[in-house]
N, C-alpha and C positions, 0 to 999 in steps of 0.2 A: 915316947912322947905319943898318945894318942890325936883323933882329927880332932877331936874336942876343947882338948888344952892347946894343941898348933891354933883352933882359931883360934880362940878367945885371945891371943896372945898378938898372932898377925892382925887383929881386929884394931886394937891399941896401936898398935906402929899404926895403921893405917889413919885412923881419927889425928893422931899425932904430926902426922906429916901434913896431912889437907887443913888443917890447924896452924899448921907455921907457914904455910904457902900462900894461906889466906892471907894473912897477916902482909906477909912482903908485896901482896897484889896492893896493896894501897899505895897509893900516889905520895909522897916525900912532905908535896909542897898541901899536901889538906891536913885539913885543919879537925883532925882525931882525938880525941881521947880515949882512953886504954877500955871504958864500958863499950863503946863503937866496938872499939877493936876484937873485944875478947865474945861480942855476940857476932862479929861476923865470922870469926875464927870458928867460934858453935857451929852455926847454922852452916859452913863453905864442909864440916867434920861429917854431921849424924845427914846433911840433907838430904843426900841421893838415898841413903836404905831406909830413910823416913819416909818421904816420896814411896819409894817401894812396899816397903809394906803398910799404908794407908790403903796403895792401892790396890796391893791383893788381899787386905780384910785381914792384918793377922797384928798382936801386942807390938807395937815398935820397938827395933831393936835393941835402943838404950834402956827401957824400962825393966822392971823394976828400980833396980839399983844406981842407972846413970853414972856408970861409972866411965863411959864415953863422956859425958856432958863435960864431967869432971876434969877429962883429960885435956880436953877440949880447950877449955876454959885454962886451964894451968900452962897447958904450954902456949897459945896467944899473949896470955898476958909476960909469960917470960921474953916470948919474941919483941914484943913493946919495949919490953925495959931497956933488953939490948939492942937496939936496932939498927948502932953502930955496927958491932958485929955479923952482926943477919947479912945488912946490907951492904959486906964489903964483895968485892968482884968473887970472888974462891969463894967463897963461904956462897953464896946468891947461886951457883952455878949448882952447889952441893946438893942446897933443897930443892932444885928442879927437879934432880937425882930423886929426890925423895920424891917428889910429887908423884915423878912417876911409878914409885915405890908402894903408894899409896893406891893409886890409879890400878894397879894391877891388885894389891889385894882386894880391896873394894870389885874390881867385877870378879873376881873368881869365888868372893866370900857369895856376892850376890848371885851371881849362880847357882853355884851347891844350894842354896837357900832357895830360890822358887822351885830345883827340879825335885830339893827333899819334900815339900808340899805337893807333891803328886803335879804340877802344872810340866810336865814331859812333853811336852809339845814345842819342835826343838826351838820355834822363833818367842817363845816366851821367855826361857833362862837367856837366851840372847838382849833381848831388848833388857829386861829387868836387870842384868848384869852390865850392860853397859849405861845406864841409868844411875845403878849404886855406883860407880865411878865416876861418873863426868855429873850428875844431878845437884850435891854439891859444890860442885867449881863452875856451872852454869849458873846460879844463885850466887854467886859469889860475884861473878863478874857483870852481873845486874846490878848489883847493889853497889860496887866503885865505878860503874861507867865505864868498864872495858869490852869488846868485841867477842861474843861468846864463842865458847869452843866450835859450834856448830856452826859459825859462821866464819870461820878463821881457816886458812888451810896450813894449819900449825895439827904436824904427824902425832893426833893425841889419838884420835877415835877410832881408827881405823886397825892401829897393836891391840888395846881393848876386847875390839869385836873379833880380831882374830882367834884372843887368848880364851874371850869365849866361846867362841865356837869351838873350838880343839878341845874344853873342858866339857863340854856336852858331846862332840864324841865319845868323850873316854867312860861319859855316864853309859851311852848305849852299845861300847864294842868292847869295853874294857871295867866295867862296874867294881871288878877284884882289887882296882889299884887306881880306887876315888885317892888315897892320902899324895901318892906319888904324884898323879897326875893332878893334884891341886897343886903340888910345890911347882912343877914343868911348867905347868899354861900359866901359871903367878910368874916364874921365869921369863916366859915366852916377851909377856908381856913389858915386863922390865928390861928384857932386855933390847925390842924393837921401839921401845920408846928413847930409852938411853942412847940408842945409835941416834932416833933422828934428832935430839938435843947435841950431843958431840958435834955431828957430821954440819947440823942446822937443814934439817931437811924436812921439806915438806911436800904435801899433793899440789898437783896443778891447780894455779889460778884460775877460774869460769873466765873469768876476762883477758887474761893475755891467751887462753885459748881461742877465745875468741875472734883477739884482734889478729891471729895464725892466718885464720881463711880469707 
């Protein structure tokens, strides 16, 4: 499988993952219909990548065939219809790992895209890689009234940032191993995030640190 085909399938998987976890973020007590759920899932699935592409001035990645939107709509609707199944404890935890996989895939895809556009100052692929991974999640949290990832002690952004940094390093020092690097850096983010989920790890809380002084 070449890089282009791999990127296509990984992108589709990430879209589905983000759409599903967006729907699960909605409080069960909220009176929300399937239309609202589909909108929320779609915005979450493509939000980060859309912001990235608009900022750098390139065609938005889900145009012109809109396959990403169609996948997001289908995944969101399926979760809405089968909510009792997806909200069971074991399945919900599995969805957290699926979200971690989506973040890993989108982060590395975003980093690769920015580097490919010739924006090779290291900070740019890092910023846009992180934006690709968490942009949709931040929009989701704002829409459903949750604390955003940026304001949370959840160990989420740090694994994404480190994985993007690893991908930049591969571009600079091992450009002949881009495909292997893409797989390894995605795995790095996913494993780091999976460990945080499994052991309930978090970054130190600012208020806790202040209280210890």
